[in-house]
N, C-alpha and C positions, 0 to 999 in steps of 0.2 A: 221356720219361725224362730228356732232356737239357735241360729247361727252366731249371734252375739254372745249368748250364754256359753255356747260351745267354745268360742274363742277365749272367753274368760277362763273356762275350765282348763283349756289347753295351756294358758299362761301359768295357772297354778301348778299344773302337772309338771311343766318344764322349769318351774322356779323362776319365771320371768316376772319381775316387779311391774305392776301396772296400776293405773288410777282409773276409777270409775267417775265419769262426769254425768251428773243427772240434772235434768231440768226440773227444778223444785217448784218454781212458781213463775207465772207470766202475767203481764198486765198490758192490755192493748194489743196491737197487731204484732205478732211474733212468728218466726219461721217454723217453730215446733211447739208442741203442746207439753204441759207438765207430764212427766213420766218418761219422756224421751231420754235416751242415754247413749253414752259413747265410752269406749274403752281405749285408753292411751297407754302404750309402753314406750320405751326408748326408740323402738324401730317401727311400731305398728300403730295405726289408728283404725278402729272398727266401730261401726255405728255412726250416728250423727246427731248433733244437737241443733242443726239448722244451717250449717255451712257458712260461707262468707267470713267477714271479719270476726264475728262472734266466735265461730268455731276455731279460727286461727288463734285468737286470744286464749280460748279455753285449752287448746293443745299446749300452748306455751306455759300456761299456768299449771297444767297437769304434769308436764315434764320438769318444771321447777320443783314441784312437790316430790317427784321421784328422787330428787337429789337432796331433799331436806331430811334432817334427822327425825323431826316430829312426824308422827303418824296421825295427828289430830285432823279430823275432817274440816274442810273449809267451805264457806259460802261466799260467793261473789255476786253482786248485783250489777248487771250491765244495762244501762240505758242505751238502746240501740241507736237512736238518732244522735244525741249530743256526744256520746263517748265513742261510738264506732262508725258513725256516718252511714248507717243503714237506713234506707228511706221507709222501712216498715214502721219504725219509730216507737215501738213498744219497749217494755222492760222485761228482762229475763233474769231470774235468779238461778245460778248454777251451784250445785253441790259437788265437791271434790273429796273423794275418799279412797284410801288404799284398797286394792283388791285383796280380799282375804277369803279363807274357806267359809267363814261365817257369812260374808257378803254374798258368796255364791249360793249358799244354802237358803238365804233369804231372798233370792232373786225373784222378782214378781212373776207370777204365772202369765204366760202369753194368752191373750183372749182372741180366739179366731173370729174374724168378721162374719164368716159363714162356714157351714159344712157343705161340701160339694160331692155328689156322686158323678164321676166322669166316666162315661161308658165309651170305650174305644181307645186302642193303643196304636192306631194308624198314624199317618203323617200329621193330621190336625191334632189328634189327641196328644201326641208327643210334644208338639209345639205349645199347646195349652199347658201341659204339665211343666214344661220348662219355664214358662212365664210365671207360674204359680210358686216356683221354688222360693223366691225371696219375699212373698207376700204373706201377711198374717191370716192364713186360711187353713182349713182342714179338708183333706181330699182323700176319698176312696177312689182309686183309679182302677177300673174294672174291665177285664177282657178275658174271654175264654181261651185265648191264644197266649200262653205264658211266654212263648218265645218272642212275641212282639214287644214286650217291655224292654227298654234299654236297661242293661244290667247296672250301668253307672251313668253319671252325669259328667261327661268328660273324664277327668281323672278322679272325681269325687263321688262318693255314694249319694244316692237320693236322700233328701232330708226326711226325718221321721214324720213330718206332717203330711207327706204324700205317701200313702200306703197302697202298694200294688196288690190287687186282689184278682186271682185267676181261678175261676170256677167254671164248671160245665154249663150250668143253667144260670147265666148271668142275670136274667130277669128276676130271679129269686132275691137278689140283693136289694131290690126296691123295698122289700118288706123290712129291711134292716135300717132304713133311714128313719130319722126323727121328724116330727112335724116342723115345718119351716125350713127344711133343708132345700138345697138347690140341686138341679140336675142338668147335665148336658149329655145328649145322646148322639153319638157319632160313630157307630160301629161300622164294620165292613160289609154288613148285609141289611138290605131294606126290610126284610121280614123280621130281623132281630130288632131293628129300630122300632118297628111297628109294635112288636110284643112288649118291649121295655116301656115305650111311651104310653101305651094303653094302661099298663100297670101303674104308672105314675099318675096318670089322669084319674084312674079309679080311686086312688088314695085321696086326691083333691086337696091335700094339706101342704102342697109345695109352695115355696116362696118364689121359685123361678124354674121354668122348664123350657130348655132350648133344644131344638132338634135340627141337626145339620140337613141342608137340602135346599131345593128350589121352591118357587111358588107352585109349580106343578106337583111336586112331592107333597107339599102342604095340603093342597086341595084333595089329592087322592087319599091321604091319611085322614083328613077331616071327614071325608065321605064315609070311610070305614068306621071311624069313631062314632059318628052320628048313628050309623046302623047298629052300633053296639049299645046305644042308649046313653051315651055320655052327655052330660048337660052342656048346653051352649055356652054358659058362662065359664065353664072350665075350658072348653075348646078355645074360647077367645083369649085365654091366657097362654096358650101354646105359642112359643116364639119360633118361627121357621119362615125364612132363613134366619140363622143366628148372626149376631154381630151388630155393633153400634152403627147406626146409619151414618154415612159420610166417610167411612173407612172402606175404600173401594179396593178390590183385588181378590183374586181367587187362589193365590199362592197359600199354602198351609200356614205359613208364618203370619200372613196378613189376616187370614180368617181367624187365627188364634188370637191375635192382638185385638181384633174387633169384638170377639166373644168375651175375652177377659175384661175388656173395658165395660162391656154391657153387664157382666156379672158384678163388677165392683160398684156400679152406680147405686147410690142410696143405701150402702151398707154401713152400719155403725156399731156392730157387735152382735153377739149371740152365738149359737152353736155353730 
């Protein structure tokens, strides 16, 4: 979640002049919301204020500012239809300011759309974690097998919002979750899936509970949970198989894409 801020910090550390471009206000249909931001240096553009002609004009404006003696912040109002030929037709006001240490210190805190406990570091778990790298979420990625966690993401370290947790009794991590958290259970053992899922169901305060598996696995697990006295209304909230309907395929990357799409539906903020 902090990749843009990290980029800004890197510019300051390296002494690279840069301009912050912020969406200050919007009216009507616009490609991004107020609060979206972009960082522009002579060589690099990070983040986005909506793409298209608007963003191209913003980059030109920011780079002009880099060559100006004045450090005064600027505001520019862009009517997207009349001025830029963008058919969304709204109005965007952008702010332009030099990147400074004070600006970095005042950087708005990122708000995670949700907190996820992701159980399992196998093929699907890794694919899900990779998809969550650039999303505004908070993840505890849990597996008893520390060696299964990839040490790095290609040539880069894993971002801070994805925390790898390796403990012996992984089901105990369920108690560390907060009310309204989300859970995905996809470990390497069905008995462990059963143990973790039962612990989550017994809490009952989850926003989402997904379990990897087939309809046959679902029925077997439901039979067990019914025998354990778990209420039918809780069992009805168990999602198994996981994944947004219509995204077909059993390759780990496809299952991961369908699962993350399902997780992101209806999220607008919170822990």
